[in-house]
N, C-alpha and C positions, 0 to 999 in steps of 0.2 A: 504493499500500499504506499509506503514511504517513497518507493521508486516512482510510482505514478505521480506523486506530488512533486518530488524534487526534479525530475527530468525536465518538465516544462519551465521551471524556474531557472535551471541552468541554460536552457536554450535561449530564453529571453535575455539573460545575462550575457551570453555569448553574442547575441545580435548587437547589444550596446557596445560591447568591446570592439567588435569588428567595425561598427559605424565610426567609433572614435579613431581607430586605426586608419580608416579610409581618409578621414579628415586630416590626420597627421601626415599621411603620405601625399597629400595634395590631389587626391582624386576628385573628380567632379561628381555630383550626385547621380548623374546618368550612368556612370561606369560601375559595373558590378564585377567584383573579383570572384574567383572560384570558391574562396573561403566563405564569402558571404552567401553564395548559392548553396553550398554544402550545409551551412548552418540552418538555412531556411528549409532544406530538404529534411534535415533531422527534426525540425519542428513539425513538419507535416506528418512524419513517421510517428512522432511522439504523441501527437493529437489524434491519430487514427485509432479507433476503438479496437480494430482487429490486428493492427500491425505493431502497436506499441510494445507488445511483449516478445516480439521476435528479434533475432539478431540480424540486423540489415546493415551492410557496409555501404558507404557512399563515397564514390570517387568522382571529382569534378575536374575536367581539364579543358580550359578555354570554352566554358559554357556547355560542354558535353558531359552529361551526368550518367554515371554507371551505377546500377544497384546490384549488389550481390547478397545473398542470404536466403532466408525462408519466409514464406507466408502460408497461411492455412488454406487459401483458395484463390482462384484466379480473379474473382471479383475485387478482392483486396488489392491485388497487384494492379489491375486496371484503374482502380480509383486512385491509387498512389501516383501512377504514371500521369494521369490526366491533371492531377493537382500540381505536380512537379513541373509539368510543361508550361504552366501558367506563371511560374516564377520569372521575373524579369531577368534577362541575361541567359536564360537557358535556351540552348540551340537544339538539343536532342536529348532523349532519354533512352538509354539502352538497359533494359531490365533482364538480368540473368537470375532472377529470383526463382527459387524452386519451391514446390509444394512439400510441406512437412506434415 
């Protein structure tokens, strides 16, 4: 139960840290780094009622997101992919998720 409460708190904290880092690095608000995208993807996974308890690894390279790990059904996978594609800066999503 504590994990379910603490994970979203850490995700939100991470977003603030990366937002501050972008300001320090001199990036414009329209530029999105891979680390920011990855943080947002983890937020989507943490808030999904079916995916939050599964081990899902996220790799982002120049806006291309790759998911590896497990889900319990294809509907969960499809829902995650649709939401991730809506993140600003995401060019593509390659899902290598497997059913568990």
